[in-house]
All heavy atoms as TSV, in Angstrom:
chain	resi	resn	atom	element	x	y	z
A	1	MET	N	N	50.022	-53.271	25.925
A	1	MET	CA	C	49.889	-51.826	25.847
A	1	MET	C	C	48.617	-51.403	26.549
A	1	MET	O	O	47.587	-51.979	26.378
A	1	MET	CB	C	49.803	-51.383	24.376
A	1	MET	CG	C	51.073	-51.560	23.586
A	1	MET	SD	S	50.943	-51.098	21.872
A	1	MET	CE	C	50.984	-49.309	21.973
A	2	ASN	N	N	48.781	-50.339	27.349
A	2	ASN	CA	C	47.583	-49.825	27.995
A	2	ASN	C	C	46.952	-48.693	27.227
A	2	ASN	O	O	47.402	-48.360	26.130
A	2	ASN	CB	C	47.950	-49.397	29.452
A	2	ASN	CG	C	48.981	-48.312	29.477
A	2	ASN	OD1	O	49.263	-47.705	28.465
A	2	ASN	ND2	N	49.537	-48.055	30.631
A	3	HIS	N	N	45.916	-48.188	27.779
A	3	HIS	CA	C	45.120	-47.130	27.101
A	3	HIS	C	C	45.911	-45.894	26.760
A	3	HIS	O	O	45.798	-45.315	25.662
A	3	HIS	CB	C	43.886	-46.790	27.956
A	3	HIS	CG	C	42.909	-45.846	27.322
A	3	HIS	ND1	N	42.234	-46.217	26.199
A	3	HIS	CD2	C	42.547	-44.588	27.632
A	3	HIS	CE1	C	41.464	-45.179	25.835
A	3	HIS	NE2	N	41.680	-44.226	26.666
A	4	LYS	N	N	46.771	-45.478	27.668
A	4	LYS	CA	C	47.538	-44.233	27.441
A	4	LYS	C	C	48.575	-44.412	26.323
A	4	LYS	O	O	48.826	-43.486	25.546
A	4	LYS	CB	C	48.298	-43.800	28.744
A	4	LYS	CG	C	47.353	-43.173	29.721
A	4	LYS	CD	C	48.161	-42.552	30.810
A	4	LYS	CE	C	47.615	-41.114	30.936
A	4	LYS	NZ	N	48.476	-40.227	31.600
A	5	GLU	N	N	49.109	-45.629	26.214
A	5	GLU	CA	C	50.112	-45.879	25.140
A	5	GLU	C	C	49.373	-45.885	23.763
A	5	GLU	O	O	49.986	-45.436	22.804
A	5	GLU	CB	C	50.817	-47.216	25.351
A	5	GLU	CG	C	51.781	-47.117	26.549
A	5	GLU	CD	C	52.376	-48.469	26.896
A	5	GLU	OE1	O	51.878	-49.485	26.407
A	5	GLU	OE2	O	53.329	-48.464	27.721
A	6	TYR	N	N	48.147	-46.354	23.710
A	6	TYR	CA	C	47.413	-46.285	22.461
A	6	TYR	C	C	47.120	-44.836	22.068
A	6	TYR	O	O	47.189	-44.462	20.907
A	6	TYR	CB	C	46.060	-47.069	22.549
A	6	TYR	CG	C	46.235	-48.541	22.450
A	6	TYR	CD1	C	45.789	-49.384	23.463
A	6	TYR	CD2	C	46.773	-49.089	21.296
A	6	TYR	CE1	C	45.938	-50.740	23.332
A	6	TYR	CE2	C	46.962	-50.430	21.179
A	6	TYR	CZ	C	46.519	-51.258	22.196
A	6	TYR	OH	O	46.625	-52.640	22.091
A	7	GLU	N	N	46.786	-43.997	23.064
A	7	GLU	CA	C	46.588	-42.553	22.758
A	7	GLU	C	C	47.843	-41.922	22.242
A	7	GLU	O	O	47.814	-41.119	21.290
A	7	GLU	CB	C	46.133	-41.836	24.014
A	7	GLU	CG	C	44.740	-42.132	24.446
A	7	GLU	CD	C	44.306	-41.385	25.670
A	7	GLU	OE1	O	45.136	-40.642	26.234
A	7	GLU	OE2	O	43.147	-41.555	26.069
A	8	LEU	N	N	48.985	-42.285	22.816
A	8	LEU	CA	C	50.255	-41.726	22.344
A	8	LEU	C	C	50.550	-42.203	20.894
A	8	LEU	O	O	50.952	-41.411	20.037
A	8	LEU	CB	C	51.382	-42.145	23.246
A	8	LEU	CG	C	52.793	-41.630	22.827
A	8	LEU	CD1	C	52.856	-40.115	22.904
A	8	LEU	CD2	C	53.840	-42.257	23.748
A	9	LEU	N	N	50.314	-43.438	20.634
A	9	LEU	CA	C	50.515	-44.006	19.286
A	9	LEU	C	C	49.634	-43.345	18.243
A	9	LEU	O	O	50.110	-42.969	17.196
A	9	LEU	CB	C	50.320	-45.494	19.304
A	9	LEU	CG	C	50.629	-46.215	18.001
A	9	LEU	CD1	C	52.104	-46.130	17.667
A	9	LEU	CD2	C	50.223	-47.689	18.150
A	10	ILE	N	N	48.370	-43.208	18.588
A	10	ILE	CA	C	47.432	-42.547	17.664
A	10	ILE	C	C	47.812	-41.106	17.482
A	10	ILE	O	O	47.746	-40.556	16.378
A	10	ILE	CB	C	45.990	-42.668	18.184
A	10	ILE	CG1	C	45.509	-44.093	18.057
A	10	ILE	CG2	C	45.032	-41.709	17.466
A	10	ILE	CD1	C	44.209	-44.392	18.715
A	11	GLY	N	N	48.286	-40.424	18.548
A	11	GLY	CA	C	48.701	-39.001	18.425
A	11	GLY	C	C	49.902	-38.848	17.549
A	11	GLY	O	O	49.939	-37.960	16.696
A	12	ILE	N	N	50.890	-39.705	17.689
A	12	ILE	CA	C	52.123	-39.613	16.886
A	12	ILE	C	C	51.798	-39.925	15.449
A	12	ILE	O	O	52.270	-39.224	14.525
A	12	ILE	CB	C	53.194	-40.536	17.448
A	12	ILE	CG1	C	53.680	-39.987	18.768
A	12	ILE	CG2	C	54.332	-40.691	16.445
A	12	ILE	CD1	C	54.668	-40.917	19.477
A	13	VAL	N	N	51.001	-40.984	15.168
A	13	VAL	CA	C	50.677	-41.311	13.789
A	13	VAL	C	C	49.865	-40.208	13.124
A	13	VAL	O	O	50.172	-39.789	11.977
A	13	VAL	CB	C	49.900	-42.654	13.755
A	13	VAL	CG1	C	49.287	-42.883	12.382
A	13	VAL	CG2	C	50.799	-43.765	14.114
A	14	SER	N	N	48.879	-39.627	13.795
A	14	SER	CA	C	48.075	-38.577	13.195
A	14	SER	C	C	48.917	-37.328	12.968
A	14	SER	O	O	48.690	-36.617	12.010
A	14	SER	CB	C	46.833	-38.298	13.995
A	14	SER	OG	O	47.187	-37.823	15.284
A	15	LEU	N	N	49.849	-37.074	13.864
A	15	LEU	CA	C	50.701	-35.871	13.716
A	15	LEU	C	C	51.568	-36.035	12.476
A	15	LEU	O	O	51.736	-35.113	11.660
A	15	LEU	CB	C	51.540	-35.699	14.964
A	15	LEU	CG	C	52.094	-34.326	15.303
A	15	LEU	CD1	C	50.945	-33.336	15.464
A	15	LEU	CD2	C	52.907	-34.376	16.519
A	16	ILE	N	N	52.205	-37.233	12.321
A	16	ILE	CA	C	53.071	-37.457	11.197
A	16	ILE	C	C	52.327	-37.451	9.869
A	16	ILE	O	O	52.728	-36.834	8.908
A	16	ILE	CB	C	53.843	-38.796	11.383
A	16	ILE	CG1	C	54.866	-38.675	12.530
A	16	ILE	CG2	C	54.544	-39.200	10.108
A	16	ILE	CD1	C	55.497	-39.946	12.952
A	17	VAL	N	N	51.158	-38.074	9.848
A	17	VAL	CA	C	50.341	-38.116	8.643
A	17	VAL	C	C	49.863	-36.700	8.301
A	17	VAL	O	O	49.921	-36.304	7.081
A	17	VAL	CB	C	49.151	-39.076	8.798
A	17	VAL	CG1	C	48.153	-38.917	7.668
A	17	VAL	CG2	C	49.620	-40.503	8.849
A	18	SER	N	N	49.427	-35.942	9.236
A	18	SER	CA	C	48.953	-34.599	8.933
A	18	SER	C	C	50.057	-33.692	8.418
A	18	SER	O	O	49.816	-32.888	7.557
A	18	SER	CB	C	48.245	-33.977	10.141
A	18	SER	OG	O	49.193	-33.706	11.168
A	19	VAL	N	N	51.233	-33.774	8.972
A	19	VAL	CA	C	52.359	-32.962	8.506
A	19	VAL	C	C	52.752	-33.329	7.113
A	19	VAL	O	O	52.949	-32.493	6.224
A	19	VAL	CB	C	53.543	-33.032	9.506
A	19	VAL	CG1	C	54.788	-32.397	8.925
A	19	VAL	CG2	C	53.186	-32.341	10.803
A	20	ALA	N	N	52.902	-34.632	6.852
A	20	ALA	CA	C	53.322	-35.095	5.512
A	20	ALA	C	C	52.298	-34.773	4.470
A	20	ALA	O	O	52.591	-34.264	3.336
A	20	ALA	CB	C	53.606	-36.608	5.533
A	21	TRP	N	N	51.014	-35.042	4.734
A	21	TRP	CA	C	49.940	-34.803	3.801
A	21	TRP	C	C	49.748	-33.297	3.629
A	21	TRP	O	O	49.483	-32.814	2.531
A	21	TRP	CB	C	48.693	-35.483	4.223
A	21	TRP	CG	C	47.593	-35.564	3.241
A	21	TRP	CD1	C	47.631	-35.169	1.935
A	21	TRP	CD2	C	46.273	-36.079	3.481
A	21	TRP	NE1	N	46.416	-35.387	1.316
A	21	TRP	CE2	C	45.592	-35.922	2.217
A	21	TRP	CE3	C	45.628	-36.568	4.559
A	21	TRP	CZ2	C	44.267	-36.320	2.086
A	21	TRP	CZ3	C	44.331	-36.975	4.410
A	21	TRP	CH2	C	43.623	-36.817	3.182
A	22	GLY	N	N	49.880	-32.544	4.707
A	22	GLY	CA	C	49.777	-31.116	4.611
A	22	GLY	C	C	50.850	-30.487	3.794
A	22	GLY	O	O	50.609	-29.506	2.980
A	23	TYR	N	N	52.094	-30.961	3.909
A	23	TYR	CA	C	53.183	-30.485	3.073
A	23	TYR	C	C	52.882	-30.717	1.583
A	23	TYR	O	O	53.067	-29.837	0.731
A	23	TYR	CB	C	54.489	-31.178	3.442
A	23	TYR	CG	C	55.618	-30.809	2.607
A	23	TYR	CD1	C	56.251	-29.572	2.662
A	23	TYR	CD2	C	56.107	-31.680	1.631
A	23	TYR	CE1	C	57.320	-29.173	1.882
A	23	TYR	CE2	C	57.195	-31.369	0.817
A	23	TYR	CZ	C	57.790	-30.117	0.934
A	23	TYR	OH	O	58.855	-29.788	0.170
A	24	LYS	N	N	52.374	-31.908	1.268
A	24	LYS	CA	C	52.018	-32.194	-0.143
A	24	LYS	C	C	50.896	-31.317	-0.644
A	24	LYS	O	O	50.958	-30.801	-1.749
A	24	LYS	CB	C	51.633	-33.666	-0.246
A	24	LYS	CG	C	51.280	-34.132	-1.679
A	24	LYS	CD	C	50.745	-35.523	-1.693
A	24	LYS	CE	C	49.250	-35.617	-1.655
A	24	LYS	NZ	N	48.401	-34.895	-2.516
A	25	GLU	N	N	49.894	-31.054	0.190
A	25	GLU	CA	C	48.730	-30.263	-0.206
A	25	GLU	C	C	49.161	-28.810	-0.420
A	25	GLU	O	O	48.683	-28.166	-1.336
A	25	GLU	CB	C	47.611	-30.344	0.807
A	25	GLU	CG	C	46.786	-31.574	0.716
A	25	GLU	CD	C	46.034	-31.696	-0.592
A	25	GLU	OE1	O	45.535	-30.638	-1.107
A	25	GLU	OE2	O	45.924	-32.776	-1.107
A	26	ILE	N	N	50.001	-28.277	0.475
A	26	ILE	CA	C	50.405	-26.851	0.341
A	26	ILE	C	C	51.271	-26.721	-0.933
A	26	ILE	O	O	51.195	-25.705	-1.612
A	26	ILE	CB	C	51.140	-26.409	1.599
A	26	ILE	CG1	C	50.112	-26.281	2.699
A	26	ILE	CG2	C	51.857	-25.113	1.371
A	26	ILE	CD1	C	50.676	-25.968	4.080
A	27	LYS	N	N	52.123	-27.727	-1.163
A	27	LYS	CA	C	52.937	-27.687	-2.375
A	27	LYS	C	C	52.097	-27.694	-3.634
A	27	LYS	O	O	52.317	-26.994	-4.571
A	27	LYS	CB	C	53.900	-28.897	-2.349
A	27	LYS	CG	C	55.048	-28.775	-3.278
A	27	LYS	CD	C	55.990	-29.946	-3.029
A	27	LYS	CE	C	57.092	-29.968	-4.054
A	27	LYS	NZ	N	57.961	-31.111	-3.882
A	28	GLU	N	N	51.035	-28.554	-3.666
A	28	GLU	CA	C	50.089	-28.571	-4.734
A	28	GLU	C	C	49.321	-27.315	-4.863
A	28	GLU	O	O	49.033	-26.859	-5.951
A	28	GLU	CB	C	49.105	-29.771	-4.561
A	28	GLU	CG	C	49.453	-30.975	-5.305
A	28	GLU	CD	C	48.390	-32.052	-5.108
A	28	GLU	OE1	O	47.179	-31.702	-4.960
A	28	GLU	OE2	O	48.794	-33.212	-5.165
A	29	TYR	N	N	48.904	-26.713	-3.751
A	29	TYR	CA	C	48.095	-25.508	-3.710
A	29	TYR	C	C	48.815	-24.327	-4.399
A	29	TYR	O	O	48.213	-23.548	-5.155
A	29	TYR	CB	C	47.765	-25.123	-2.267
A	29	TYR	CG	C	46.975	-23.871	-2.130
A	29	TYR	CD1	C	45.603	-23.852	-2.329
A	29	TYR	CD2	C	47.617	-22.644	-1.832
A	29	TYR	CE1	C	44.882	-22.691	-2.170
A	29	TYR	CE2	C	46.891	-21.495	-1.675
A	29	TYR	CZ	C	45.519	-21.476	-1.906
A	29	TYR	OH	O	44.810	-20.335	-1.768
A	30	ASN	N	N	50.095	-24.275	-4.243
A	30	ASN	CA	C	50.862	-23.182	-4.834
A	30	ASN	C	C	50.967	-23.321	-6.345
A	30	ASN	O	O	51.196	-22.316	-7.019
A	30	ASN	CB	C	52.273	-23.106	-4.207
A	30	ASN	CG	C	52.227	-22.667	-2.764
A	30	ASN	OD1	O	51.329	-21.945	-2.391
A	30	ASN	ND2	N	53.206	-23.070	-1.984
A	31	ASP	N	N	50.816	-24.540	-6.867
A	31	ASP	CA	C	50.904	-24.748	-8.313
A	31	ASP	C	C	49.553	-24.618	-9.022
A	31	ASP	O	O	49.510	-24.597	-10.233
A	31	ASP	CB	C	51.483	-26.177	-8.609
A	31	ASP	CG	C	52.908	-26.287	-8.098
A	31	ASP	OD1	O	53.593	-25.242	-7.981
A	31	ASP	OD2	O	53.348	-27.387	-7.861
A	32	LEU	N	N	48.490	-24.533	-8.296
A	32	LEU	CA	C	47.101	-24.535	-8.882
A	32	LEU	C	C	46.796	-23.145	-9.448
A	32	LEU	O	O	47.135	-22.155	-8.856
A	32	LEU	CB	C	46.054	-24.943	-7.850
A	32	LEU	CG	C	46.054	-26.386	-7.453
A	32	LEU	CD1	C	44.994	-26.586	-6.377
A	32	LEU	CD2	C	45.790	-27.308	-8.597
A	33	GLU	N	N	46.047	-23.163	-10.545
A	33	GLU	CA	C	45.564	-21.932	-11.157
A	33	GLU	C	C	44.060	-21.787	-11.054
A	33	GLU	O	O	43.524	-20.712	-11.063
A	33	GLU	CB	C	46.012	-21.852	-12.617
A	33	GLU	CG	C	47.513	-21.800	-12.849
A	33	GLU	CD	C	48.103	-20.514	-12.313
A	33	GLU	OE1	O	47.454	-19.462	-12.378
A	33	GLU	OE2	O	49.289	-20.595	-11.853
A	34	ASP	N	N	43.373	-22.932	-10.974
A	34	ASP	CA	C	41.923	-22.974	-10.940
A	34	ASP	C	C	41.403	-22.637	-9.537
A	34	ASP	O	O	41.855	-23.279	-8.580
A	34	ASP	CB	C	41.437	-24.352	-11.411
A	34	ASP	CG	C	39.951	-24.412	-11.547
A	34	ASP	OD1	O	39.293	-23.342	-11.622
A	34	ASP	OD2	O	39.408	-25.561	-11.653
A	35	TYR	N	N	40.513	-21.684	-9.424
A	35	TYR	CA	C	40.017	-21.250	-8.125
A	35	TYR	C	C	39.157	-22.304	-7.463
A	35	TYR	O	O	39.082	-22.420	-6.256
A	35	TYR	CB	C	39.273	-19.941	-8.215
A	35	TYR	CG	C	40.184	-18.810	-8.522
A	35	TYR	CD1	C	40.134	-18.168	-9.767
A	35	TYR	CD2	C	41.095	-18.363	-7.560
A	35	TYR	CE1	C	41.037	-17.139	-10.044
A	35	TYR	CE2	C	41.966	-17.362	-7.834
A	35	TYR	CZ	C	41.938	-16.728	-9.067
A	35	TYR	OH	O	42.794	-15.725	-9.337
A	36	TRP	N	N	38.399	-23.125	-8.290
A	36	TRP	CA	C	37.587	-24.170	-7.720
A	36	TRP	C	C	38.486	-25.204	-7.032
A	36	TRP	O	O	38.178	-25.648	-5.902
A	36	TRP	CB	C	36.753	-24.794	-8.824
A	36	TRP	CG	C	35.826	-25.814	-8.270
A	36	TRP	CD1	C	34.592	-25.585	-7.734
A	36	TRP	CD2	C	36.025	-27.226	-8.210
A	36	TRP	NE1	N	34.025	-26.774	-7.297
A	36	TRP	CE2	C	34.872	-27.789	-7.627
A	36	TRP	CE3	C	37.006	-28.060	-8.637
A	36	TRP	CZ2	C	34.752	-29.140	-7.391
A	36	TRP	CZ3	C	36.892	-29.436	-8.394
A	36	TRP	CH2	C	35.745	-29.969	-7.828
A	37	LEU	N	N	39.556	-25.615	-7.636
A	37	LEU	CA	C	40.497	-26.538	-7.079
A	37	LEU	C	C	41.185	-25.985	-5.881
A	37	LEU	O	O	41.455	-26.709	-4.861
A	37	LEU	CB	C	41.491	-27.082	-8.085
A	37	LEU	CG	C	40.935	-27.927	-9.219
A	37	LEU	CD1	C	42.026	-28.234	-10.226
A	37	LEU	CD2	C	40.322	-29.219	-8.652
A	38	LYS	N	N	41.467	-24.684	-5.879
A	38	LYS	CA	C	42.094	-24.055	-4.713
A	38	LYS	C	C	41.172	-24.070	-3.512
A	38	LYS	O	O	41.578	-24.298	-2.377
A	38	LYS	CB	C	42.505	-22.592	-5.038
A	38	LYS	CG	C	43.837	-22.499	-5.734
A	38	LYS	CD	C	44.301	-21.101	-5.772
A	38	LYS	CE	C	45.750	-21.078	-6.250
A	38	LYS	NZ	N	46.370	-19.767	-6.108
A	39	SER	N	N	39.869	-23.833	-3.734
A	39	SER	CA	C	38.935	-23.826	-2.625
A	39	SER	C	C	38.806	-25.244	-2.023
A	39	SER	O	O	38.662	-25.427	-0.818
A	39	SER	CB	C	37.581	-23.293	-3.037
A	39	SER	OG	O	36.939	-24.149	-3.941
A	40	TYR	N	N	38.821	-26.266	-2.874
A	40	TYR	CA	C	38.778	-27.642	-2.435
A	40	TYR	C	C	40.038	-27.944	-1.619
A	40	TYR	O	O	39.980	-28.664	-0.619
A	40	TYR	CB	C	38.619	-28.591	-3.632
A	40	TYR	CG	C	38.533	-30.044	-3.198
A	40	TYR	CD1	C	37.384	-30.513	-2.552
A	40	TYR	CD2	C	39.524	-30.915	-3.501
A	40	TYR	CE1	C	37.293	-31.820	-2.148
A	40	TYR	CE2	C	39.446	-32.246	-3.129
A	40	TYR	CZ	C	38.322	-32.663	-2.468
A	40	TYR	OH	O	38.245	-33.985	-2.086
A	41	SER	N	N	41.160	-27.474	-2.102
A	41	SER	CA	C	42.440	-27.713	-1.385
A	41	SER	C	C	42.423	-27.038	-0.014
A	41	SER	O	O	42.973	-27.583	0.914
A	41	SER	CB	C	43.623	-27.226	-2.245
A	41	SER	OG	O	44.840	-27.581	-1.670
A	42	ILE	N	N	41.790	-25.894	0.081
A	42	ILE	CA	C	41.708	-25.187	1.397
A	42	ILE	C	C	40.876	-26.019	2.375
A	42	ILE	O	O	41.220	-26.135	3.540
A	42	ILE	CB	C	41.143	-23.788	1.183
A	42	ILE	CG1	C	42.165	-22.891	0.502
A	42	ILE	CG2	C	40.718	-23.179	2.526
A	42	ILE	CD1	C	41.671	-21.546	0.089
A	43	GLU	N	N	39.793	-26.676	1.838
A	43	GLU	CA	C	39.027	-27.554	2.733
A	43	GLU	C	C	39.843	-28.682	3.212
A	43	GLU	O	O	39.742	-29.069	4.388
A	43	GLU	CB	C	37.811	-28.083	1.937
A	43	GLU	CG	C	36.781	-27.055	1.628
A	43	GLU	CD	C	35.612	-27.608	0.848
A	43	GLU	OE1	O	35.502	-28.879	0.746
A	43	GLU	OE2	O	34.814	-26.828	0.327
A	44	ILE	N	N	40.655	-29.296	2.347
A	44	ILE	CA	C	41.537	-30.409	2.790
A	44	ILE	C	C	42.533	-29.943	3.829
A	44	ILE	O	O	42.766	-30.589	4.829
A	44	ILE	CB	C	42.226	-31.026	1.554
A	44	ILE	CG1	C	41.193	-31.714	0.663
A	44	ILE	CG2	C	43.297	-32.019	1.978
A	44	ILE	CD1	C	41.765	-32.249	-0.612
A	45	ILE	N	N	43.154	-28.792	3.619
A	45	ILE	CA	C	44.137	-28.264	4.567
A	45	ILE	C	C	43.431	-27.929	5.875
A	45	ILE	O	O	44.009	-28.201	6.936
A	45	ILE	CB	C	44.820	-26.985	3.972
A	45	ILE	CG1	C	45.684	-27.429	2.758
A	45	ILE	CG2	C	45.605	-26.270	4.997
A	45	ILE	CD1	C	46.247	-26.249	1.957
A	46	GLY	N	N	42.200	-27.457	5.851
A	46	GLY	CA	C	41.476	-27.235	7.093
A	46	GLY	C	C	41.244	-28.531	7.843
A	46	GLY	O	O	41.364	-28.592	9.106
A	47	GLY	N	N	40.902	-29.623	7.143
A	47	GLY	CA	C	40.768	-30.882	7.797
A	47	GLY	C	C	42.055	-31.412	8.356
A	47	GLY	O	O	42.098	-32.051	9.416
A	48	LEU	N	N	43.173	-31.139	7.667
A	48	LEU	CA	C	44.466	-31.565	8.171
A	48	LEU	C	C	44.862	-30.796	9.405
A	48	LEU	O	O	45.563	-31.360	10.264
A	48	LEU	CB	C	45.523	-31.414	7.050
A	48	LEU	CG	C	45.439	-32.434	5.942
A	48	LEU	CD1	C	46.380	-32.036	4.823
A	48	LEU	CD2	C	45.691	-33.791	6.441
A	49	VAL	N	N	44.444	-29.549	9.542
A	49	VAL	CA	C	44.724	-28.790	10.787
A	49	VAL	C	C	43.995	-29.471	11.940
A	49	VAL	O	O	44.581	-29.633	13.033
A	49	VAL	CB	C	44.311	-27.331	10.615
A	49	VAL	CG1	C	44.302	-26.617	11.916
A	49	VAL	CG2	C	45.213	-26.631	9.601
A	50	CYS	N	N	42.748	-29.893	11.737
A	50	CYS	CA	C	42.033	-30.593	12.808
A	50	CYS	C	C	42.735	-31.917	13.134
A	50	CYS	O	O	42.871	-32.261	14.324
A	50	CYS	CB	C	40.583	-30.904	12.360
A	50	CYS	SG	S	39.615	-29.429	12.159
A	51	PHE	N	N	43.194	-32.628	12.149
A	51	PHE	CA	C	43.948	-33.874	12.308
A	51	PHE	C	C	45.220	-33.606	13.126
A	51	PHE	O	O	45.604	-34.382	13.973
A	51	PHE	CB	C	44.281	-34.502	10.934
A	51	PHE	CG	C	44.469	-35.964	10.966
A	51	PHE	CD1	C	43.542	-36.851	11.525
A	51	PHE	CD2	C	45.581	-36.547	10.403
A	51	PHE	CE1	C	43.720	-38.199	11.547
A	51	PHE	CE2	C	45.790	-37.847	10.382
A	51	PHE	CZ	C	44.858	-38.690	10.957
A	52	PHE	N	N	45.902	-32.503	12.835
A	52	PHE	CA	C	47.116	-32.088	13.521
A	52	PHE	C	C	46.797	-31.839	15.031
A	52	PHE	O	O	47.538	-32.265	15.892
A	52	PHE	CB	C	47.654	-30.833	12.869
A	52	PHE	CG	C	48.972	-30.387	13.464
A	52	PHE	CD1	C	50.170	-30.984	13.166
A	52	PHE	CD2	C	48.992	-29.236	14.283
A	52	PHE	CE1	C	51.342	-30.534	13.702
A	52	PHE	CE2	C	50.158	-28.779	14.847
A	52	PHE	CZ	C	51.333	-29.443	14.532
A	53	LEU	N	N	45.671	-31.145	15.269
A	53	LEU	CA	C	45.269	-30.863	16.658
A	53	LEU	C	C	44.927	-32.129	17.404
A	53	LEU	O	O	45.197	-32.236	18.612
A	53	LEU	CB	C	44.114	-29.885	16.666
A	53	LEU	CG	C	44.490	-28.460	16.203
A	53	LEU	CD1	C	43.213	-27.590	16.162
A	53	LEU	CD2	C	45.517	-27.832	17.089
A	54	ILE	N	N	44.335	-33.121	16.744
A	54	ILE	CA	C	44.039	-34.401	17.362
A	54	ILE	C	C	45.362	-35.047	17.747
A	54	ILE	O	O	45.452	-35.665	18.839
A	54	ILE	CB	C	43.249	-35.298	16.419
A	54	ILE	CG1	C	41.811	-34.772	16.281
A	54	ILE	CG2	C	43.233	-36.748	16.902
A	54	ILE	CD1	C	41.006	-35.418	15.208
A	55	GLY	N	N	46.402	-35.010	16.920
A	55	GLY	CA	C	47.673	-35.549	17.222
A	55	GLY	C	C	48.330	-34.901	18.464
A	55	GLY	O	O	48.834	-35.553	19.348
A	56	ILE	N	N	48.251	-33.571	18.500
A	56	ILE	CA	C	48.797	-32.832	19.646
A	56	ILE	C	C	48.039	-33.205	20.935
A	56	ILE	O	O	48.631	-33.427	21.982
A	56	ILE	CB	C	48.793	-31.335	19.384
A	56	ILE	CG1	C	49.774	-30.952	18.328
A	56	ILE	CG2	C	49.031	-30.573	20.678
A	56	ILE	CD1	C	49.771	-29.555	17.902
A	57	ALA	N	N	46.677	-33.300	20.814
A	57	ALA	CA	C	45.899	-33.683	22.028
A	57	ALA	C	C	46.237	-35.072	22.488
A	57	ALA	O	O	46.289	-35.341	23.691
A	57	ALA	CB	C	44.394	-33.576	21.647
A	58	GLY	N	N	46.432	-36.011	21.560
A	58	GLY	CA	C	46.803	-37.360	21.948
A	58	GLY	C	C	48.163	-37.432	22.671
A	58	GLY	O	O	48.259	-38.141	23.686
A	59	ILE	N	N	49.096	-36.691	22.153
A	59	ILE	CA	C	50.404	-36.660	22.838
A	59	ILE	C	C	50.307	-35.953	24.185
A	59	ILE	O	O	50.904	-36.374	25.190
A	59	ILE	CB	C	51.440	-35.999	21.924
A	59	ILE	CG1	C	51.677	-36.852	20.711
A	59	ILE	CG2	C	52.752	-35.745	22.653
A	59	ILE	CD1	C	52.526	-36.228	19.643
A	60	TYR	N	N	49.535	-34.869	24.256
A	60	TYR	CA	C	49.375	-34.142	25.520
A	60	TYR	C	C	48.690	-34.993	26.587
A	60	TYR	O	O	49.115	-34.991	27.739
A	60	TYR	CB	C	48.561	-32.857	25.254
A	60	TYR	CG	C	48.221	-32.096	26.543
A	60	TYR	CD1	C	49.200	-31.363	27.166
A	60	TYR	CD2	C	46.977	-32.200	27.103
A	60	TYR	CE1	C	48.892	-30.709	28.300
A	60	TYR	CE2	C	46.677	-31.551	28.267
A	60	TYR	CZ	C	47.631	-30.771	28.866
A	60	TYR	OH	O	47.341	-30.116	30.045
A	61	ARG	N	N	47.655	-35.777	26.171
A	61	ARG	CA	C	46.998	-36.638	27.143
A	61	ARG	C	C	47.861	-37.692	27.716
A	61	ARG	O	O	47.727	-38.126	28.843
A	61	ARG	CB	C	45.752	-37.224	26.514
A	61	ARG	CG	C	44.622	-36.243	26.358
A	61	ARG	CD	C	43.425	-36.917	25.783
A	61	ARG	NE	N	43.072	-38.044	26.625
A	61	ARG	CZ	C	41.840	-38.487	26.748
A	61	ARG	NH1	N	40.844	-37.947	26.087
A	61	ARG	NH2	N	41.549	-39.531	27.531
A	62	TYR	N	N	48.858	-38.157	26.893
A	62	TYR	CA	C	49.778	-39.156	27.404
A	62	TYR	C	C	50.671	-38.626	28.483
A	62	TYR	O	O	50.939	-39.220	29.498
A	62	TYR	CB	C	50.635	-39.739	26.260
A	62	TYR	CG	C	51.608	-40.741	26.687
A	62	TYR	CD1	C	51.248	-42.041	27.014
A	62	TYR	CD2	C	52.973	-40.414	26.865
A	62	TYR	CE1	C	52.122	-43.001	27.449
A	62	TYR	CE2	C	53.888	-41.344	27.274
A	62	TYR	CZ	C	53.463	-42.652	27.544
A	62	TYR	OH	O	54.406	-43.542	27.993
A	63	PHE	N	N	51.173	-37.377	28.271
A	63	PHE	CA	C	52.112	-36.832	29.239
A	63	PHE	C	C	51.466	-36.066	30.396
A	63	PHE	O	O	52.170	-35.642	31.300
A	63	PHE	CB	C	53.106	-35.905	28.503
A	63	PHE	CG	C	54.031	-36.682	27.625
A	63	PHE	CD1	C	53.960	-36.625	26.266
A	63	PHE	CD2	C	55.054	-37.422	28.189
A	63	PHE	CE1	C	54.833	-37.334	25.493
A	63	PHE	CE2	C	55.915	-38.150	27.380
A	63	PHE	CZ	C	55.818	-38.100	26.044
A	64	SER	N	N	50.165	-35.907	30.371
A	64	SER	CA	C	49.521	-35.212	31.498
A	64	SER	C	C	49.026	-36.158	32.544
A	64	SER	O	O	48.970	-37.353	32.418
A	64	SER	CB	C	48.361	-34.366	30.962
A	64	SER	OG	O	47.359	-35.201	30.470
């Protein structure tokens, strides 16, 4: 495997993990009543958005 294939692999894995974990977090967020836990969940979702963007960038770099 060359360098570009590793970037594609990392991009796909991070994209899948961020979507699956983000789905779980958003589902949990809707069930929460405590505002402190909601703010912590928003921080996690923000981190997952960055992880999602890393996945997109990895896939984009492979095809460019």
